[in-house]
N, CA, C, O and the ligand as a Tripos MOL2 file, in Angstrom:
@<TRIPOS>MOLECULE
protein
  277   275    70     0     0
PROTEIN
NO_CHARGES

@<TRIPOS>ATOM
      1 N          74.4570  -43.1680  100.4990 N.3       1 MET1
      2 CA         74.0650  -42.2110  101.5380 C.3       1 MET1
      3 C          73.8410  -40.8350  100.8990 C.2       1 MET1
      4 O          74.7330  -40.3160  100.2290 O.2       1 MET1
      5 N          72.6680  -40.2440  101.0990 N.am      2 ASN2
      6 CA         72.4160  -38.9480  100.4730 C.3       2 ASN2
      7 C          72.8800  -37.7770  101.3480 C.2       2 ASN2
      8 O          73.3300  -37.9630  102.4780 O.2       2 ASN2
      9 N          72.7570  -36.5770  100.7940 N.am      3 GLU3
     10 CA         73.2400  -35.3660  101.4640 C.3       3 GLU3
     11 C          72.5470  -35.1490  102.8170 C.2       3 GLU3
     12 O          73.1760  -34.7550  103.7990 O.2       3 GLU3
     13 N          71.2790  -35.4100  102.8380 N.am      4 GLU4
     14 CA         70.4940  -35.2020  104.0630 C.3       4 GLU4
     15 C          71.0020  -36.0960  105.1920 C.2       4 GLU4
     16 O          71.1160  -35.6610  106.3380 O.2       4 GLU4
     17 N          71.3030  -37.3390  104.8590 N.am      5 ASP5
     18 CA         71.8200  -38.2790  105.8520 C.3       5 ASP5
     19 C          73.1750  -37.8200  106.3820 C.2       5 ASP5
     20 O          73.4480  -37.9010  107.5800 O.2       5 ASP5
     21 N          74.0150  -37.3380  105.4730 N.am      6 LYS6
     22 CA         75.3480  -36.8890  105.8710 C.3       6 LYS6
     23 C          75.2520  -35.7430  106.8660 C.2       6 LYS6
     24 O          75.9670  -35.7190  107.8680 O.2       6 LYS6
     25 N          74.3610  -34.7880  106.5830 N.am      7 ASN7
     26 CA         74.1890  -33.6490  107.4780 C.3       7 ASN7
     27 C          73.6510  -34.0910  108.8310 C.2       7 ASN7
     28 O          74.0510  -33.5690  109.8720 O.2       7 ASN7
     29 N          72.7610  -35.0350  108.8030 N.am      8 LYS8
     30 CA         72.1690  -35.5660  110.0280 C.3       8 LYS8
     31 C          73.2550  -36.1890  110.9000 C.2       8 LYS8
     32 O          73.2900  -35.9780  112.1120 O.2       8 LYS8
     33 N          74.1390  -36.9570  110.2700 N.am      9 ILE9
     34 CA         75.2200  -37.6250  110.9960 C.3       9 ILE9
     35 C          76.2250  -36.6150  111.5300 C.2       9 ILE9
     36 O          76.7220  -36.7590  112.6470 O.2       9 ILE9
     37 N          76.5270  -35.5840  110.7280 N.am     10 LYS10
     38 CA         77.4530  -34.5460  111.1830 C.3      10 LYS10
     39 C          76.9150  -33.8500  112.4200 C.2      10 LYS10
     40 O          77.6430  -33.6420  113.3910 O.2      10 LYS10
     41 N          75.6490  -33.4930  112.3820 N.am     11 ALA11
     42 CA         75.0160  -32.8080  113.5080 C.3      11 ALA11
     43 C          75.0210  -33.6990  114.7410 C.2      11 ALA11
     44 O          75.2800  -33.2400  115.8540 O.2      11 ALA11
     45 N          74.7380  -34.9420  114.5370 N.am     12 TYR12
     46 CA         74.6840  -35.9000  115.6380 C.3      12 TYR12
     47 C          76.0780  -36.1240  116.2180 C.2      12 TYR12
     48 O          76.2270  -36.2530  117.4330 O.2      12 TYR12
     49 N          77.0830  -36.1690  115.3760 N.am     13 SER13
     50 CA         78.4610  -36.4090  115.8110 C.3      13 SER13
     51 C          78.9330  -35.3510  116.7930 C.2      13 SER13
     52 O          79.6450  -35.6480  117.7520 O.2      13 SER13
     53 N          78.5300  -34.1140  116.5430 N.am     14 LYS14
     54 CA         78.9540  -33.0180  117.4140 C.3      14 LYS14
     55 C          78.4050  -33.1860  118.8210 C.2      14 LYS14
     56 O          79.0650  -32.8460  119.8030 O.2      14 LYS14
     57 N          77.2180  -33.7030  118.9050 N.am     15 GLN15
     58 CA         76.5870  -33.8750  120.2190 C.3      15 GLN15
     59 C          77.1220  -35.0980  120.9460 C.2      15 GLN15
     60 O          77.0510  -35.1770  122.1720 O.2      15 GLN15
     61 N          77.6480  -36.0350  120.2080 N.am     16 THR16
     62 CA         77.9660  -37.3260  120.8040 C.3      16 THR16
     63 C          79.3600  -37.8180  120.4460 C.2      16 THR16
     64 O          79.5380  -38.4860  119.4280 O.2      16 THR16
     65 N          80.3650  -37.4920  121.2840 N.am     17 PRO17
     66 CA         81.7330  -37.9480  121.0010 C.3      17 PRO17
     67 C          81.8250  -39.4660  120.8930 C.2      17 PRO17
     68 O          82.6300  -39.9930  120.1250 O.2      17 PRO17
     69 N          81.0040  -40.1580  121.6580 N.am     18 LEU18
     70 CA         81.0150  -41.6160  121.6220 C.3      18 LEU18
     71 C          80.6620  -42.1300  120.2310 C.2      18 LEU18
     72 O          81.2010  -43.1290  119.7540 O.2      18 LEU18
     73 N          79.7550  -41.4230  119.6100 N.am     19 TYR19
     74 CA         79.3300  -41.7890  118.2650 C.3      19 TYR19
     75 C          80.5270  -41.8060  117.3170 C.2      19 TYR19
     76 O          80.7030  -42.7390  116.5340 O.2      19 TYR19
     77 N          81.3460  -40.7530  117.4050 N.am     20 LEU20
     78 CA         82.5200  -40.6540  116.5300 C.3      20 LEU20
     79 C          83.5570  -41.7100  116.8500 C.2      20 LEU20
     80 O          84.1930  -42.2540  115.9470 O.2      20 LEU20
     81 N          83.7300  -42.0020  118.1240 N.am     21 SER21
     82 CA         84.7530  -42.9680  118.5240 C.3      21 SER21
     83 C          84.4220  -44.3700  118.0090 C.2      21 SER21
     84 O          85.3030  -45.2240  117.9140 O.2      21 SER21
     85 N          83.1740  -44.5990  117.6850 N.am     22 ARG22
     86 CA         82.7730  -45.9180  117.2010 C.3      22 ARG22
     87 C          82.7350  -45.9880  115.6730 C.2      22 ARG22
     88 O          82.3550  -47.0070  115.0960 O.2      22 ARG22
     89 N          83.1360  -44.8840  115.0250 N.am     23 ARG23
     90 CA         83.0140  -44.8490  113.5770 C.3      23 ARG23
     91 C          84.2530  -44.3420  112.8610 C.2      23 ARG23
     92 O          85.0250  -43.5520  113.4030 O.2      23 ARG23
     93 N          84.4280  -44.8120  111.6270 N.am     24 LYS24
     94 CA         85.5070  -44.3040  110.7860 C.3      24 LYS24
     95 C          84.9000  -43.7380  109.5120 C.2      24 LYS24
     96 O          83.9690  -44.3040  108.9380 O.2      24 LYS24
     97 N          85.4560  -42.5930  109.0800 N.am     25 PHE25
     98 CA         84.9450  -41.9400  107.8840 C.3      25 PHE25
     99 C          86.0670  -41.8050  106.8590 C.2      25 PHE25
    100 O          87.2430  -41.7300  107.2130 O.2      25 PHE25
    101 N          85.6850  -41.7750  105.5860 N.am     26 ASP26
    102 CA         86.7100  -41.5470  104.5600 C.3      26 ASP26
    103 C          86.9330  -40.0400  104.3920 C.2      26 ASP26
    104 O          86.3290  -39.2390  105.1060 O.2      26 ASP26
    105 N          87.8060  -39.6550  103.4440 N.am     27 SER27
    106 CA         88.1770  -38.2540  103.2800 C.3      27 SER27
    107 C          86.9970  -37.3750  102.8860 C.2      27 SER27
    108 O          87.0380  -36.1570  103.0640 O.2      27 SER27
    109 N          85.9590  -37.9820  102.3570 N.am     28 GLU28
    110 CA         84.7740  -37.2110  101.9570 C.3      28 GLU28
    111 C          83.7180  -37.1570  103.0550 C.2      28 GLU28
    112 O          82.6420  -36.5870  102.8760 O.2      28 GLU28
    113 N          84.0430  -37.7580  104.1860 N.am     29 GLY29
    114 CA         83.1080  -37.7260  105.3000 C.3      29 GLY29
    115 C          82.0590  -38.8160  105.2530 C.2      29 GLY29
    116 O          81.0820  -38.7870  106.0010 O.2      29 GLY29
    117 N          82.2680  -39.7770  104.3700 N.am     30 LEU30
    118 CA         81.3190  -40.8850  104.2930 C.3      30 LEU30
    119 C          81.6700  -41.9650  105.3150 C.2      30 LEU30
    120 O          82.8380  -42.2800  105.5440 O.2      30 LEU30
    121 N          80.6360  -42.5110  105.9100 N.am     31 LEU31
    122 CA         80.8260  -43.5730  106.8940 C.3      31 LEU31
    123 C          81.3550  -44.8280  106.1970 C.2      31 LEU31
    124 O          80.7470  -45.3180  105.2460 O.2      31 LEU31
    125 N          82.4940  -45.3460  106.6770 N.am     32 THR32
    126 CA         83.0660  -46.5390  106.0500 C.3      32 THR32
    127 C          83.0630  -47.7360  106.9910 C.2      32 THR32
    128 O          82.7450  -48.8540  106.5840 O.2      32 THR32
    129 N          83.4260  -47.4930  108.2790 N.am     33 GLU33
    130 CA         83.4820  -48.6020  109.2270 C.3      33 GLU33
    131 C          82.8190  -48.2250  110.5450 C.2      33 GLU33
    132 O          82.8480  -47.0690  110.9680 O.2      33 GLU33
    133 N          82.2250  -49.2180  111.1790 N.am     34 VAL34
    134 CA         81.5590  -49.0290  112.4670 C.3      34 VAL34
    135 C          82.0710  -50.0940  113.4330 C.2      34 VAL34
    136 O          82.2580  -51.2500  113.0530 O.2      34 VAL34
    137 N          82.2930  -49.6990  114.6710 N.am     35 LYS35
    138 CA         82.7420  -50.6620  115.6730 C.3      35 LYS35
    139 C          81.5280  -51.3900  116.2290 C.2      35 LYS35
    140 O          80.5630  -50.7730  116.6780 O.2      35 LYS35
    141 N          81.5960  -52.6970  116.1890 N.am     36 CYS36
    142 CA         80.5050  -53.5180  116.6900 C.3      36 CYS36
    143 C          80.7110  -53.7600  118.1870 C.2      36 CYS36
    144 O          81.7850  -54.2080  118.5890 O.2      36 CYS36
    145 N          79.7060  -53.4750  119.0180 N.am     37 PRO37
    146 CA         79.8470  -53.6980  120.4590 C.3      37 PRO37
    147 C          79.8530  -55.1890  120.8150 C.2      37 PRO37
    148 O          80.2220  -55.5610  121.9290 O.2      37 PRO37
    149 N          79.4490  -56.0280  119.8830 N.am     38 GLY38
    150 CA         79.4240  -57.4690  120.1150 C.3      38 GLY38
    151 C          80.8090  -58.0620  119.9930 C.2      38 GLY38
    152 O          81.3020  -58.6760  120.9390 O.2      38 GLY38
    153 N          81.4570  -57.8910  118.8300 N.am     39 CYS39
    154 CA         82.7880  -58.4660  118.6230 C.3      39 CYS39
    155 C          83.8930  -57.4480  118.8660 C.2      39 CYS39
    156 O          85.0730  -57.7640  118.7120 O.2      39 CYS39
    157 N          83.5190  -56.2220  119.2450 N.am     40 LYS40
    158 CA         84.4670  -55.1710  119.6180 C.3      40 LYS40
    159 C          85.5440  -54.9150  118.5640 C.2      40 LYS40
    160 O          86.7050  -54.6730  118.8930 O.2      40 LYS40
    161 N          85.1390  -54.9710  117.2880 N.am     41 SER41
    162 CA         86.0890  -54.6370  116.2390 C.3      41 SER41
    163 C          85.4060  -53.8080  115.1670 C.2      41 SER41
    164 O          84.1810  -53.8180  115.0450 O.2      41 SER41
    165 N          86.2080  -53.0920  114.3920 N.am     42 PHE42
    166 CA         85.6730  -52.2700  113.3170 C.3      42 PHE42
    167 C          85.3350  -53.1470  112.1210 C.2      42 PHE42
    168 O          86.1260  -53.9920  111.7000 O.2      42 PHE42
    169 N          84.1440  -52.9250  111.5890 N.am     43 LYS43
    170 CA         83.7140  -53.6790  110.4170 C.3      43 LYS43
    171 C          83.1300  -52.7310  109.3870 C.2      43 LYS43
    172 O          82.5990  -51.6730  109.7250 O.2      43 LYS43
    173 N          83.2350  -53.1250  108.1260 N.am     44 SER44
    174 CA         82.6720  -52.3210  107.0500 C.3      44 SER44
    175 C          81.1650  -52.1820  107.2250 C.2      44 SER44
    176 O          80.5100  -53.0850  107.7450 O.2      44 SER44
    177 N          80.6180  -51.0540  106.7920 N.am     45 VAL45
    178 CA         79.1610  -50.8610  106.8940 C.3      45 VAL45
    179 C          78.4090  -51.9550  106.1410 C.2      45 VAL45
    180 O          77.2310  -52.1980  106.4040 O.2      45 VAL45
    181 N          79.0920  -52.6110  105.2050 N.am     46 LYS46
    182 CA         78.4670  -53.7100  104.4480 C.3      46 LYS46
    183 C          78.1850  -54.9190  105.3370 C.2      46 LYS46
    184 O          77.3520  -55.7630  105.0080 O.2      46 LYS46
    185 N          78.8860  -54.9900  106.4630 N.am     47 ASP47
    186 CA         78.6910  -56.1120  107.3860 C.3      47 ASP47
    187 C          77.5500  -55.8740  108.3750 C.2      47 ASP47
    188 O          77.3230  -56.6750  109.2820 O.2      47 ASP47
    189 N          76.8400  -54.7680  108.1890 N.am     48 TYR48
    190 CA         75.7100  -54.4550  109.0650 C.3      48 TYR48
    191 C          74.4100  -54.4750  108.2730 C.2      48 TYR48
    192 O          74.3520  -54.0140  107.1330 O.2      48 TYR48
    193 N          73.3720  -55.0180  108.8950 N.am     49 ALA49
    194 CA         72.0580  -55.0040  108.2550 C.3      49 ALA49
    195 C          71.4710  -53.5990  108.3680 C.2      49 ALA49
    196 O          71.8600  -52.8190  109.2370 O.2      49 ALA49
    197 N          70.5410  -53.2930  107.4860 N.am     50 LYS50
    198 CA         69.9100  -51.9770  107.5200 C.3      50 LYS50
    199 C          68.8490  -51.9070  108.6260 C.2      50 LYS50
    200 O          68.1320  -52.8710  108.8980 O.2      50 LYS50
    201 N          68.7820  -50.7330  109.2460 N.am     51 ASN51
    202 CA         67.7580  -50.4900  110.2540 C.3      51 ASN51
    203 C          67.4500  -48.9940  110.2830 C.2      51 ASN51
    204 O          68.2420  -48.1970  110.7860 O.2      51 ASN51
    205 N          66.3200  -48.6330  109.7520 N.am     52 LYS52
    206 CA         65.9890  -47.2040  109.6100 C.3      52 LYS52
    207 C          65.8040  -46.4850  110.9350 C.2      52 LYS52
    208 O          65.8420  -45.2550  110.9840 O.2      52 LYS52
    209 N          65.6060  -47.2350  112.0020 N.am     53 VAL53
    210 CA         65.4170  -46.6100  113.3170 C.3      53 VAL53
    211 C          66.7340  -46.0100  113.8260 C.2      53 VAL53
    212 O          66.7330  -44.9980  114.5270 O.2      53 VAL53
    213 N          67.8540  -46.6460  113.4640 N.am     54 GLN54
    214 CA         69.1610  -46.1810  113.9200 C.3      54 GLN54
    215 C          69.6090  -44.9520  113.1410 C.2      54 GLN54
    216 O          69.1780  -44.7220  112.0110 O.2      54 GLN54
    217 N          70.4820  -44.1690  113.7660 N.am     55 ILE55
    218 CA         70.9170  -42.8960  113.1850 C.3      55 ILE55
    219 C          71.6170  -43.0800  111.8430 C.2      55 ILE55
    220 O          71.4200  -42.2660  110.9410 O.2      55 ILE55
    221 N          72.4140  -44.1090  111.6870 N.am     56 ASP56
    222 CA         73.1210  -44.3640  110.4250 C.3      56 ASP56
    223 C          72.2570  -45.0880  109.4130 C.2      56 ASP56
    224 O          72.6000  -45.1620  108.2330 O.2      56 ASP56
    225 N          71.1440  -45.6190  109.8700 N.am     57 GLY57
    226 CA         70.3280  -46.4530  108.9910 C.3      57 GLY57
    227 C          70.8150  -47.8880  108.9530 C.2      57 GLY57
    228 O          70.3980  -48.6790  108.1070 O.2      57 GLY57
    229 N          71.7210  -48.2190  109.9000 N.am     58 ILE58
    230 CA         72.2090  -49.6080  110.0060 C.3      58 ILE58
    231 C          72.0870  -50.0820  111.4520 C.2      58 ILE58
    232 O          71.9740  -49.2800  112.3780 O.2      58 ILE58
    233 N          72.1120  -51.3780  111.6190 N.am     59 GLU59
    234 CA         72.0290  -51.9710  112.9550 C.3      59 GLU59
    235 C          73.2470  -51.6010  113.7920 C.2      59 GLU59
    236 O          74.3080  -51.2990  113.2450 O.2      59 GLU59
    237 N          73.1020  -51.6230  115.1190 N.am     60 ILE60
    238 CA         74.2210  -51.3370  116.0180 C.3      60 ILE60
    239 C          75.2360  -52.4780  115.9620 C.2      60 ILE60
    240 O          76.4430  -52.2430  115.9000 O.2      60 ILE60
    241 N          74.7380  -53.7100  115.9840 N.am     61 LYS61
    242 CA         75.6210  -54.8700  115.9210 C.3      61 LYS61
    243 C          75.7270  -55.4000  114.4900 C.2      61 LYS61
    244 O          74.7980  -55.2780  113.6920 O.2      61 LYS61
    245 N          76.8930  -55.9960  114.1850 N.am     62 CYS62
    246 CA         77.1170  -56.5330  112.8530 C.3      62 CYS62
    247 C          76.2250  -57.7630  112.6060 C.2      62 CYS62
    248 O          75.6200  -58.3130  113.5270 O.2      62 CYS62
    249 N          76.1680  -58.1600  111.3620 N.am     63 LYS63
    250 CA         75.3020  -59.2870  110.9730 C.3      63 LYS63
    251 C          75.6590  -60.5660  111.7340 C.2      63 LYS63
    252 O          74.7790  -61.3250  112.1400 O.2      63 LYS63
    253 N          76.9680  -60.7940  111.9220 N.am     64 LEU64
    254 CA         77.4150  -62.0090  112.6160 C.3      64 LEU64
    255 C          76.9090  -62.0500  114.0560 C.2      64 LEU64
    256 O          76.4050  -63.0740  114.5180 O.2      64 LEU64
    257 N          77.0510  -60.9150  114.7670 N.am     65 CYS65
    258 CA         76.6200  -60.8680  116.1620 C.3      65 CYS65
    259 C          75.0960  -60.9550  116.2450 C.2      65 CYS65
    260 O          74.5560  -61.5780  117.1600 O.2      65 CYS65
    261 N          74.4180  -60.3410  115.3090 N.am     66 LYS66
    262 CA         72.9580  -60.4210  115.2700 C.3      66 LYS66
    263 C          72.5200  -61.8660  115.0810 C.2      66 LYS66
    264 O          71.5420  -62.3110  115.6820 O.2      66 LYS66
    265 N          73.2390  -62.5860  114.2520 N.am     67 ALA67
    266 CA         72.8790  -63.9630  113.9380 C.3      67 ALA67
    267 C          73.1030  -64.8920  115.1390 C.2      67 ALA67
    268 O          72.3880  -65.8770  115.3210 O.2      67 ALA67
    269 N          74.1120  -64.5540  115.9530 N.am     68 LYS68
    270 CA         74.4360  -65.3890  117.1280 C.3      68 LYS68
    271 C          73.3270  -65.3690  118.1620 C.2      68 LYS68
    272 O          73.0600  -66.3560  118.8470 O.2      68 LYS68
    273 N          72.6860  -64.2020  118.2520 N.am     69 LYS69
    274 CA         71.7130  -64.0030  119.3230 C.3      69 LYS69
    275 C          70.5060  -64.9370  119.2270 C.2      69 LYS69
    276 O          69.6090  -64.8750  120.0680 O.2      69 LYS69
    277 ZN         79.8800  -58.0460  115.7360 Zn       70 ZN70
@<TRIPOS>BOND
     1     1     2 1
     2     2     3 1
     3     3     4 2
     4     3     5 am
     5     5     6 1
     6     6     7 1
     7     7     8 2
     8     7     9 am
     9     9    10 1
    10    10    11 1
    11    11    12 2
    12    11    13 am
    13    13    14 1
    14    14    15 1
    15    15    16 2
    16    15    17 am
    17    17    18 1
    18    18    19 1
    19    19    20 2
    20    19    21 am
    21    21    22 1
    22    22    23 1
    23    23    24 2
    24    23    25 am
    25    25    26 1
    26    26    27 1
    27    27    28 2
    28    27    29 am
    29    29    30 1
    30    30    31 1
    31    31    32 2
    32    31    33 am
    33    33    34 1
    34    34    35 1
    35    35    36 2
    36    35    37 am
    37    37    38 1
    38    38    39 1
    39    39    40 2
    40    39    41 am
    41    41    42 1
    42    42    43 1
    43    43    44 2
    44    43    45 am
    45    45    46 1
    46    46    47 1
    47    47    48 2
    48    47    49 am
    49    49    50 1
    50    50    51 1
    51    51    52 2
    52    51    53 am
    53    53    54 1
    54    54    55 1
    55    55    56 2
    56    55    57 am
    57    57    58 1
    58    58    59 1
    59    59    60 2
    60    59    61 am
    61    61    62 1
    62    62    63 1
    63    63    64 2
    64    63    65 am
    65    65    66 1
    66    66    67 1
    67    67    68 2
    68    67    69 am
    69    69    70 1
    70    70    71 1
    71    71    72 2
    72    71    73 am
    73    73    74 1
    74    74    75 1
    75    75    76 2
    76    75    77 am
    77    77    78 1
    78    78    79 1
    79    79    80 2
    80    79    81 am
    81    81    82 1
    82    82    83 1
    83    83    84 2
    84    83    85 am
    85    85    86 1
    86    86    87 1
    87    87    88 2
    88    87    89 am
    89    89    90 1
    90    90    91 1
    91    91    92 2
    92    91    93 am
    93    93    94 1
    94    94    95 1
    95    95    96 2
    96    95    97 am
    97    97    98 1
    98    98    99 1
    99    99   100 2
   100    99   101 am
   101   101   102 1
   102   102   103 1
   103   103   104 2
   104   103   105 am
   105   105   106 1
   106   106   107 1
   107   107   108 2
   108   107   109 am
   109   109   110 1
   110   110   111 1
   111   111   112 2
   112   111   113 am
   113   113   114 1
   114   114   115 1
   115   115   116 2
   116   115   117 am
   117   117   118 1
   118   118   119 1
   119   119   120 2
   120   119   121 am
   121   121   122 1
   122   122   123 1
   123   123   124 2
   124   123   125 am
   125   125   126 1
   126   126   127 1
   127   127   128 2
   128   127   129 am
   129   129   130 1
   130   130   131 1
   131   131   132 2
   132   131   133 am
   133   133   134 1
   134   134   135 1
   135   135   136 2
   136   135   137 am
   137   137   138 1
   138   138   139 1
   139   139   140 2
   140   139   141 am
   141   141   142 1
   142   142   143 1
   143   143   144 2
   144   143   145 am
   145   145   146 1
   146   146   147 1
   147   147   148 2
   148   147   149 am
   149   149   150 1
   150   150   151 1
   151   151   152 2
   152   151   153 am
   153   153   154 1
   154   154   155 1
   155   155   156 2
   156   155   157 am
   157   157   158 1
   158   158   159 1
   159   159   160 2
   160   159   161 am
   161   161   162 1
   162   162   163 1
   163   163   164 2
   164   163   165 am
   165   165   166 1
   166   166   167 1
   167   167   168 2
   168   167   169 am
   169   169   170 1
   170   170   171 1
   171   171   172 2
   172   171   173 am
   173   173   174 1
   174   174   175 1
   175   175   176 2
   176   175   177 am
   177   177   178 1
   178   178   179 1
   179   179   180 2
   180   179   181 am
   181   181   182 1
   182   182   183 1
   183   183   184 2
   184   183   185 am
   185   185   186 1
   186   186   187 1
   187   187   188 2
   188   187   189 am
   189   189   190 1
   190   190   191 1
   191   191   192 2
   192   191   193 am
   193   193   194 1
   194   194   195 1
   195   195   196 2
   196   195   197 am
   197   197   198 1
   198   198   199 1
   199   199   200 2
   200   199   201 am
   201   201   202 1
   202   202   203 1
   203   203   204 2
   204   203   205 am
   205   205   206 1
   206   206   207 1
   207   207   208 2
   208   207   209 am
   209   209   210 1
   210   210   211 1
   211   211   212 2
   212   211   213 am
   213   213   214 1
   214   214   215 1
   215   215   216 2
   216   215   217 am
   217   217   218 1
   218   218   219 1
   219   219   220 2
   220   219   221 am
   221   221   222 1
   222   222   223 1
   223   223   224 2
   224   223   225 am
   225   225   226 1
   226   226   227 1
   227   227   228 2
   228   227   229 am
   229   229   230 1
   230   230   231 1
   231   231   232 2
   232   231   233 am
   233   233   234 1
   234   234   235 1
   235   235   236 2
   236   235   237 am
   237   237   238 1
   238   238   239 1
   239   239   240 2
   240   239   241 am
   241   241   242 1
   242   242   243 1
   243   243   244 2
   244   243   245 am
   245   245   246 1
   246   246   247 1
   247   247   248 2
   248   247   249 am
   249   249   250 1
   250   250   251 1
   251   251   252 2
   252   251   253 am
   253   253   254 1
   254   254   255 1
   255   255   256 2
   256   255   257 am
   257   257   258 1
   258   258   259 1
   259   259   260 2
   260   259   261 am
   261   261   262 1
   262   262   263 1
   263   263   264 2
   264   263   265 am
   265   265   266 1
   266   266   267 1
   267   267   268 2
   268   267   269 am
   269   269   270 1
   270   270   271 1
   271   271   272 2
   272   271   273 am
   273   273   274 1
   274   274   275 1
   275   275   276 2
@<TRIPOS>SUBSTRUCTURE
     1 MET1         2 RESIDUE 1 A MET
     2 ASN2         6 RESIDUE 1 A ASN
     3 GLU3        10 RESIDUE 1 A GLU
     4 GLU4        14 RESIDUE 1 A GLU
     5 ASP5        18 RESIDUE 1 A ASP
     6 LYS6        22 RESIDUE 1 A LYS
     7 ASN7        26 RESIDUE 1 A ASN
     8 LYS8        30 RESIDUE 1 A LYS
     9 ILE9        34 RESIDUE 1 A ILE
    10 LYS10       38 RESIDUE 1 A LYS
    11 ALA11       42 RESIDUE 1 A ALA
    12 TYR12       46 RESIDUE 1 A TYR
    13 SER13       50 RESIDUE 1 A SER
    14 LYS14       54 RESIDUE 1 A LYS
    15 GLN15       58 RESIDUE 1 A GLN
    16 THR16       62 RESIDUE 1 A THR
    17 PRO17       66 RESIDUE 1 A PRO
    18 LEU18       70 RESIDUE 1 A LEU
    19 TYR19       74 RESIDUE 1 A TYR
    20 LEU20       78 RESIDUE 1 A LEU
    21 SER21       82 RESIDUE 1 A SER
    22 ARG22       86 RESIDUE 1 A ARG
    23 ARG23       90 RESIDUE 1 A ARG
    24 LYS24       94 RESIDUE 1 A LYS
    25 PHE25       98 RESIDUE 1 A PHE
    26 ASP26      102 RESIDUE 1 A ASP
    27 SER27      106 RESIDUE 1 A SER
    28 GLU28      110 RESIDUE 1 A GLU
    29 GLY29      114 RESIDUE 1 A GLY
    30 LEU30      118 RESIDUE 1 A LEU
    31 LEU31      122 RESIDUE 1 A LEU
    32 THR32      126 RESIDUE 1 A THR
    33 GLU33      130 RESIDUE 1 A GLU
    34 VAL34      134 RESIDUE 1 A VAL
    35 LYS35      138 RESIDUE 1 A LYS
    36 CYS36      142 RESIDUE 1 A CYS
    37 PRO37      146 RESIDUE 1 A PRO
    38 GLY38      150 RESIDUE 1 A GLY
    39 CYS39      154 RESIDUE 1 A CYS
    40 LYS40      158 RESIDUE 1 A LYS
    41 SER41      162 RESIDUE 1 A SER
    42 PHE42      166 RESIDUE 1 A PHE
    43 LYS43      170 RESIDUE 1 A LYS
    44 SER44      174 RESIDUE 1 A SER
    45 VAL45      178 RESIDUE 1 A VAL
    46 LYS46      182 RESIDUE 1 A LYS
    47 ASP47      186 RESIDUE 1 A ASP
    48 TYR48      190 RESIDUE 1 A TYR
    49 ALA49      194 RESIDUE 1 A ALA
    50 LYS50      198 RESIDUE 1 A LYS
    51 ASN51      202 RESIDUE 1 A ASN
    52 LYS52      206 RESIDUE 1 A LYS
    53 VAL53      210 RESIDUE 1 A VAL
    54 GLN54      214 RESIDUE 1 A GLN
    55 ILE55      218 RESIDUE 1 A ILE
    56 ASP56      222 RESIDUE 1 A ASP
    57 GLY57      226 RESIDUE 1 A GLY
    58 ILE58      230 RESIDUE 1 A ILE
    59 GLU59      234 RESIDUE 1 A GLU
    60 ILE60      238 RESIDUE 1 A ILE
    61 LYS61      242 RESIDUE 1 A LYS
    62 CYS62      246 RESIDUE 1 A CYS
    63 LYS63      250 RESIDUE 1 A LYS
    64 LEU64      254 RESIDUE 1 A LEU
    65 CYS65      258 RESIDUE 1 A CYS
    66 LYS66      262 RESIDUE 1 A LYS
    67 ALA67      266 RESIDUE 1 A ALA
    68 LYS68      270 RESIDUE 1 A LYS
    69 LYS69      274 RESIDUE 1 A LYS
    70 ZN70       277 GROUP 0 **** ****
């Protein structure tokens, strides 16, 4: 994740408390885990496929939930 992406996420987080509640960050502010609305649990960003349309650059649902559909 580059600097520009980090700033984008920080700006977005301020506007959207829900966004933060669905995410976990490490001490450096890097996104580490995202809550999947499908299985309702926190998963590593590695468990999500990439999607440039989304704010994080990853899919909303994890790979497993995407595959079920
Ligand atoms: Zn899921």
